[in-house]
Structure formats: structure tokens, C-alpha cells
N, C-alpha and C positions, 0 to 999 in steps of 0.2 A: 572644640569640636562641635558636632551637631547638637549635642544635648546642652553644651555650655551656652549656646546661642538661642535656645528656645525662648520665645518672647515672653513677655512680662505677665504679671499676675492677672489672671482672669477672675471673673466673679465666682462666687461660691457654687452656683448651679453648673456653670460651664466647667469649673474645675472638677466637680464630681463627675460630670459626663466624660471629661477627658480621662479621669482616673478609671472609669468603667471601661472606656474604649481601650485604654492601655492594658487593662486586665484581660479583656477579651483577645486583644492582639497578641499578648504574650502566650496565650494558650492555643488560639485557633490557627494563627499563621504558621507556627511550627508544624502543626498537624498537616496542613495543606502542603507545606514544603516536603514533609516525609512522603506524602502520597505522590507528589511530583517525582521524587527520587525513585520511588518504587516503579512507577510507570516508565521512567527513563531507563532503569536497569532491565526491565522486561523487554525493552525495545519495541513496545507496541504503541501504535497511535490509538490510544484508548478512546472509546466513544464518550468518556467522561471528560468534559472540559473543565479543568480546575481554574480557580480564580488566579490571575496574575496581572502584573503591570508590564506592558511592552513599551520599550523606549524607541521612538521612531523619530528619524530626522535625516536630513541630507548630510552628505559627507562634509566634515569639518564644521558641523553646526554647533559643536560644543557638547555632544552627548557624553563623551568620555570625561570631560572636565566636571560635568554635573554629577556623574556617578562617583568619581573620585572625591568630590566635595562631600557627597552624602556619606561616604565611608570615612573620610578624613585621612586618607592615605593615597600615595601614588602607587598604582598597581596595574594599570592598563597600558597596553602598547600604544605608543604615540608616534605621530609623524605627519607629514604633509599629504601622503597618499592614503588610500583606504586602509584602515587599521583593524576595524572589527569585520572579520571575514567569516565568522561563524557565530550563530546566536549564543550569547553568554548569559546563562541563567544565574543571576547573582542573588543569593539569599543572605540578607543581613540579619544577624541574630544578636539581640541585645543580651548582655549578661553583666552581673554586678562586677564592680571593680574589685580587684584583689590587691590590697596595698602591699602585702608581704612579698609578692612576686610580680612587680609591675611589668616586667618584660614579657610575661606570659598572659598579659591581659588581652592581647589581640593576636589572632592567627587566622589563617585560611585553610580550607580543606577542599580538595577536588574529589568529585564523585568517582572519577576514573582512577584515582590514587587513594583508595579507601584506607583509612587508618594513619595516613601521613599528614602531619601538620606543618604548615609553612609560617614561621614566625617572621621571616624576612620577606617583606612585600615585593622586593625586587625579584626574588625567586618566583613569586606568584606571577609577575609580569613575564618572566622568561618561560615559565611553564605554559601560560596562555599562548604565547607566541609559538612555542614548540608543538603544542597540541594542535594549534591551527595549521601549522605547516604539515604536520603528519596527515591531516585529513584533506586540506585544501591546497597543498603544495606551497612552495616557497616563493611563487612569483605572482602574487596578488589574486590567486584563485579564490572562489567563494564556495562555501558548503553550507547545507542546511542542518548538518549534524550539530547538536548542542554541546557546549561545554558547561558543566555545572560546577559552580564555585560557591562555597558557603564561608562567610566571614563572621567570626565571633569577636565582639568588641563591646566595651561599656559605652562607647561613643556613638553608637548607632541605635536607631529604632528598628523594630521588627518590620522589615519590608522585603518583598521579593520582586525583583525586576528582571526583565529579559532585554538585554542590550542587543539590538538587531543591527545588521550591516547598514551603513549609511547609503542613502539613495545617491547613486552616481550616474552621470550622463555619458561619459566617454570611457570605453574599455581600455585598460592598461595591462601590461604583462600577459599572463595566460588567460585573462578574462575573455569570455565569448563576446561576440558582437552585440548580443541581446542582453548584456549584463543588467541594464536598467530594468528590463521587463522581468528578469529572473529575480532580482532583489525585491521588486515591488510584489511579485507573486509570493515570495517568502514572507514578506512583512504582512501581506493580506491574510496568509494562512494563520497568523496569530491574532490579528486585531479584528477579524471578522466575527470571532466568537463573542457571544453576549457576556461571557464571564470574564472577558479581558478588559482591563482599564488601559487606555491609550495615553501615554505620556508623549505628547507631540512637542518636540524640541525645535525651535526656530531661532536663528540668529537675528538680533535686532538691527545689524548693519546691512540686512538684505530687505527686500520688499516683503513685509510680513503678510500682506494680503494675498501674495502668490506663493506662500510657503508650501513646499512639497509635503511636509509632515501634516500640516493642517488640511491640505487637500485630500490626502489619503485617509486621514481620520474622518473627514466628512463623508467619504464614500462608505466606510465601514460603520460609522456612527452618525447617521444623518441628523439626528436631533441633538447631538452633542452631549448626551446624558452620561457618557462614560469616558470623556476625553478631558485631560488636564493639559492646558497649554503652558509650556515653559519657554520664556523668552530670554535668550542668553546674550552675552556681550553688550549689555546696556551701556557700558562705559565707553564704547567706541562708536556710538551712533553719531551721525552728522551733527555738528554744532547747531543749536537752535531747535533740535528735534528731541522728542522723548516718546516713550511707549506707554504713557499713562492711560490713554484711551483704550489701548489694547489690553492692558492689565485689568481695567475696569469692565472689559467685555463690551465696550461700545462699538467695536468694529466687527469682530467675528464672535458672537456670543457663544460661550460654553457654560453648561450648567455647573460644571465642577470648577470653573474659573481658571485664572492664569496665575503664574508666579514668575517674577523677573529675577534674574541672577546675574552676577558679574563673574566671568571666568578668568582664570589665569591665562595670560598670553604665553605664546611660545618662548618669548624672552624671559618671562617669569619662571617658566619651567626650566629653561637652560641655566638660569641663575640660582636654581634650587630654592625658590620661594616656597615656603611650607604652606600647606593648606590652611593651617591655623592662622598664619599671617594673612593669607588670602581672604579668609572669612572675616578677619578683623578689618581689612581694607574694604571688603564689600559692605560691611555694616557702616563704615564711615562714609562710603559713597552714597548710600541711601539716606543717611542722616544729613548730609550736606547738600543734597540735590533738592531744591524746592519742588520740582515736578513730582517727586515721589513722597512728599509729606502727606500725612493723613491716610496713606494706604500701606502701612507697614505690614499688614497681614498678607499682602500680595508680593512682598519683596524679600529675597534672601534665601540661601540654602536651608537655614534652620526652619523657616516657614514651609519650604517645600517638603522637607523630611517629615515634619509634623502633619502636613496636609496629606501626604501620601499614606502615612501610617493610618490616619483616621479614615480616609476614603477606602483603603484596602480592607480595613476591619469591617466597616459598614457594608462594603460590597460583599465580603464573605458572609456576613450575617444575612444578607438579602438572598444570596444564592444557596445558602446552607441547606434549607429544607429540600429543595430539588436535588441538590448534590447528594444528600444523605439517602434520598429515595433511589437515585440511580445506582449508588454504590451498593445499597442493600439488594437491589434487583440483580445486579451483576454477581454479587457474592452468593446469592441463592443459586443462580445458574451455574456458577463455577463449582459450588458444593455438590450439586447434582452430577455434574460431569466428573468430579473427583470420585464420587461414590461408585460410578460405573467402572472406573479403573480398578477398583478393588484394592486389597492390602498389598504392600510391596513384599517381594520374596527376596530374602538376603542370601540364603545358603545356595551353594552350587547344585546340590542334589535337588533342592526345592525348585530351582530355576529349570533344571533339566526336566523334572516331572511336569512342570507347568508348560514347558514348550511341547512335550509329547502330547499332553492333554489338548493343547490348542490345535496341533496338527491332526489329532484323531477326530476332534470335533469338526474341523474343516472337511476332512475326507467324508465323514458321516453326512454332513450337510450337503456336500456336492452330490453324493450318491442319492440322497433323498430327493434332491431337486431333479435329478435325471429320471428317477423312478416315479416321481409325482407324489412322494410321501412326506414332503416338507410341510411344516405347520402353517406357514404363511402362504396360502394358495391365493394367487391373484384372481380377481374377478373382472379385471380390466383388459388384460392381454395374455396371450400364450407365452409361456416361459419354460425353460428347462427341457425335459424330455418331450413334453407335448409340443413345444416349438420345433424341436428336431424332427419329430414325426410329421408335423405339418410341412416342414421344408421338403422332406423326402416325398411324401404322398401327394402333396398338392402343388407346391411351387415347382419341384423338379419334374414331376410327371407332366404337368401342364406345359412346361418349357419344351419337353421332348415331343409332346403331341403337336406343338406348334411348328415343329420342323417338318416342312413339306418335302417328301423325298424326291419330288419331281420339279422342285423350284429351281429356276435358272437352268433347266435342261429342256431344250426345245427339240422339235423333230429335226430341225436343221443341224443342231449340235450332234444328234445321234447319227444322222446321215453323213456328216463330215467326218465323224470319228470312224465310221465303218469304211468309208472311202480311203482314209489315211491308213487304216490297218491292212487293206488288201494290196497296197502297193501298186505295181504296174498292171496287175491282172484283175479281171472282173471276178467278184466273189460269187461262188456257187451257193455257199452257205454263209450265215452270219458269223464272223469271227468272234472269239471270246475276249480278245484284248480290249476293244473299245468298250465292251460291257464292263470289264473290271475297272478301266480308267474312270468311267462315269460313275460307277457305284462307289469307288473309293472317295471320289470328290464329295459325294453326298454323305458318306459315313463320317468324314472329317467334321461335318457341321454339328455333330453331336458333342464335340469337345468343349465348346464354350459353355453351354448350359450345364455340363457336368462339372466344370471348374467353378462356375458360379455357385453351384450347390455346395461344393466343398468350402468355398469362402463364407457362405451363409452359416454353415455348421460351425466353422471356426469362430465367427463373430458371436454366435450364441454361446459357445463354450467360454469365451472371454467374459461375456456378460454374467454368466453363471458364476465364474470364479470371483467376480467382484461382489456379487450379491450374497454369496454364502460364506463370506469371511465372518468368523465367529465374533461375538460381542467382546470376548476377552482380548481380541487384537486391538481394541481401542486403547487399551492400556499400553500397548507397545507399537507406536506408530512406525518406528524404524523396522521392526519385524514385519509389519503389515506391508510396508513398501517393498521390503526384500522378497516377501512371498509373492506379491504382485509381479515383481520382475522375474522371479524364477518360474512361476506358472505361465506368465506370458511368453517367456522364452521357450518353455516346454511345448506350448501349443504352436508357436511359430515354427519350431523345429519339426513338429509333426505335420504341419500343413504342406511343406514342400515335398516330402516323400509321398504324401497322399495325392498331390497334384501330378507327380511323376507317374504314380501307379495308374491314375486315370488316363493319362496320356498314353501309357503303354497298352492299356486295355483297348483304347480306340485304335492304336496302331496294329494290334493283333487282329482286330475285326477287319481292318483294311487289308492286311496281308493274306488272310484266309477267308474267302467269301464262301460260305457254306451253301452250295446250291442243292444239297440233299435235305435241307431242312423242310419239314412238311409244309411250312407256310411259303416256301419259295415257289414261284411260278416259273417253270422252265419254258423252253421254246415250244414244245409240243402242246403243253397245257395252254400256253398263251394263244396258239393257233386255234386250239379246240374252243377256248372261251370266245375268241373272236368269231369263229364260225357259228357258235351258239347264239351270240348276240345278233349276227346277221339273220339267222333263221327266225329268231324271235321278232326281229324287225319286219321281215317279210310276212309272217303270219299276222302280225298286227295290221299291216297294210291291207292284207286280203280281207280281213274281217271288216275293216272300215269300208272297203269297196262294196261288199255285200250289203252292208247296212245302207 
């Protein structure tokens, strides 16, 4: 397995460094894994970006073969079409071998099936396929919802990888026409973070210079400081060619370097060639190929496992101070928020008393806001009762004063209305009917500003209901939403009757025109005022002539 093929004896200083890295890896990587599990269960896209290794490659580039070789087991869905259709977070956890119970040395656990162990890796494959179908459908659909799998084995090193869907060009099945853009967007959402190490997988039997994985890695990591190149299928390159220059970084340099591997072919998989035998065949291939002599550190799955472990540990050590600071900051903020919520109430009687207390405080706060006795008095804008007073005394009164009683009523309108009211005879006196028709039309113009005033009052009451929600309600978000809904419905239910009442008042004014009102100017008074105006005009003219 992986540990059986770790390369040969290093020098004493490098051995000590490797031992120190292994010690840090065995303690730090599981902690990061636990944090990732917590954030995944919370269902939140946390602002804390945890260190991880994202596996990127085109469809059928050999990503699945690399991951299975790292684990030493067959457990991933395989096929000629797209197989990885949801991000698979694979946490490899090294544990000591237990000779007494060799069967229980290796098992897998899914986060969505907490407490259940899978000792048969064929069942792990079936569960990955079933969970993928549950979320993405059974006809090649793709989803960005993660599947989290933890594998415990004495044959692995502590590594956490995210196997992402392979980049595909042509949609199949239920895939949308923009499937390539969607997968690239999904991949970029992982690899753009500075805390993510990119494992760019490229097949050697394709044009490596135009590798989709390396191109995406270059966009997210322009200087190549956090990208590891993996070149697969070295054994099926064209005769006379090799990938030595790529592995040495002479073509596309990467600071973390490259590792070349030999995959099992589909025929090998169909013939049940074990991964252990495949690793032995890989080791023989690199040993017998002159092109790869002298660069053993760049060749083989064991070297890749060791390189990933060391780089991940070093990467975690680099980002750990900032990570610790961000977690501490968020922990402090969450602790403050939790303190606001108060202690939980378990008993039914206590819950009832708590609810009544909250409702009483809400009513008290609402009344205080209407009467202007609340503690938090704004110095920026009018609110509560003061705003309602302003709506009535300023906005409403001004809108009524702006209504011109003679607007759209011309002398021609009055003359035409009188002529129509007299019928075939000439009128000796001015009839009342045209007067009432014209006045009713003008009275109806008071309806719109009155309804607008009611709407303004309703809006202010809604704002008040939101502002005066008691602090205690922060502990009960569902109760808060329910109160918002109930209060909003109560106010809405009250607005319609209020509008109907306003409309009825206007209709009453239209139906009965009070000509006995002291401010009403009747016909005799109008003639008297007109004569008075004429006399005043004549006197003014006479004075002007004398001067």
C-alpha cells in the first residue's frame, strides 16, 4: 500500500524533519477535518476558509484512479461517462494496524450517515452513487452539494482531498447546455481561496501544455505557489516520448512541483487487478524506464502521498495563525450573540410566563413609541406618535389645502350645466341641480388625499411594530416571525375598513350639501358680495379721476 512504498532512507536531518511533519500532521489535520465537518453540518458557507486539497482535472483524466491508489482500495464510481457529479470531500485518517482484528483495520464513514461504519468498500461505492443520485438525479446531473467521506486505514497518510467533477465539454443526459461553465464555476469556488492547495491532474496521452486543469490552476494561482501537478497515464504515452521535462518543471513551472503516476486501465479494473499489484507494476515501470531514472522523487503514488501530506501540513502551519485569529474573532461574536439570547426555559409554565412577559413588553414598547415615552428617541427623523401627528397636521392638511375647489370648473361648464338643467324652457331662476352636480364632482377630489393619509399612517404603524420588538425576541426567531405576520395581518385587516369609512364619509358629504352652513355663500349673498365689489370698484375709479 501507500506506506509500504514510501521511498528509501533519507538522511538524519531530513528524517527528523519528516518525523516532525508527521507528528504535526497527525494532530493538526484531524482538527481541520473536524472543523470542516462542523461547518458542513451547520450548512453555512463560513467566512473561514479552511485548508484543503482540491483535485481538479478533465473528465477521464485519471482523478479517480489517483484517489483510489492513495487509499489502496476500489471505492469510487467508475465508467466512461462523468462519474464524479458532486464534490467528494475525502478525509484519509492514518491509524495503527491492529493485528488481532485485521478485518477491522480499514473502514469508511459518511457524515450524512453518522455512526455507521462501512467495512466493505463496494458498499462505499454504492452509497456514493446513491447519495449522488439523491441530490443530482440519476441521469448525469451535477450538484455542488458535498458528500463527506472519512476513511480510516493503516495504509494511508493523513490527507484531506476534495474530488471535484471533471471538466466536460459536451452535455449528456439531464446536464444543462452550459454544463462546462457550471463545472468551471464550481471548481473555481474552491481553488480561488488562498488556503486551498490545487492538485491539477492531467493525462500524459493528451497535450499537457493545453491541460484544462493546469489552465484553471494558473487562473486561480498565477504564480503556481499552491499548485501540485499530477501527470497520469505515463505508460500509454506515444512511443519515443516521455514526460521528464514536465516532471522537472521545465515546461510549465510549479513551485510545488509535479508527480508522475501510472494508472490502472479499464481492462485492469475489469480483470480485478488489485491496487497493490498496480503499485508494484508502477514501481517496475519507473525502474525500467531510462527516461525517469534519477527523478524517483517525482514518480509514483507513494511519492505523491508523502508529498501531499508534507505540503498540506506545511500549508496548515502557514495559515494557522490567521485561521486561529479568525476563529477566535467569530467565537467571540457568537458568544456575545448567545449571551443576548439568555438562558433556555425548559418547563411549560416557565415558557408560558416567558411568552406573556415578551408580549407585555412588546405592548408597552409600542404604547411608549406612540406616546413619545420610549427611551431611544431619534434625533434624525420623526417616528412613532410624532410621525403620525406630522402626517395629520402637515402632510394631510397641506394636501387638502392644495385641492382648488374651482379647478377644472369653467364658466362654460357652469353655463352648460344650467342650460341642461332647464330643459326646453328658459330659466327664470338658477336651478339647484347643476349646482349639486358640480359641487359633488369637486367634493370627490378629497378622497385621494384622505386615502393617502390612511396609507401613510398604516406604513408608520408597520415600522413601529418592527422597531419595538423586544430584545428577548432575538432568542426566539420563529416567534418573532410569527408576531410580525400576526401584527402585519392585524394592521392590513384594519386598513381596508378605514379606507371604506373614509370613502363613506366622502359619499355622505356628496349626498347632503349643507347650504345652511355659516361659511356657505348662497345666491343672495353672492349677489350682495358681487354688488359690493362693483360699488368698491366704482368708488376707486372716481377717486382716481378726481386726483
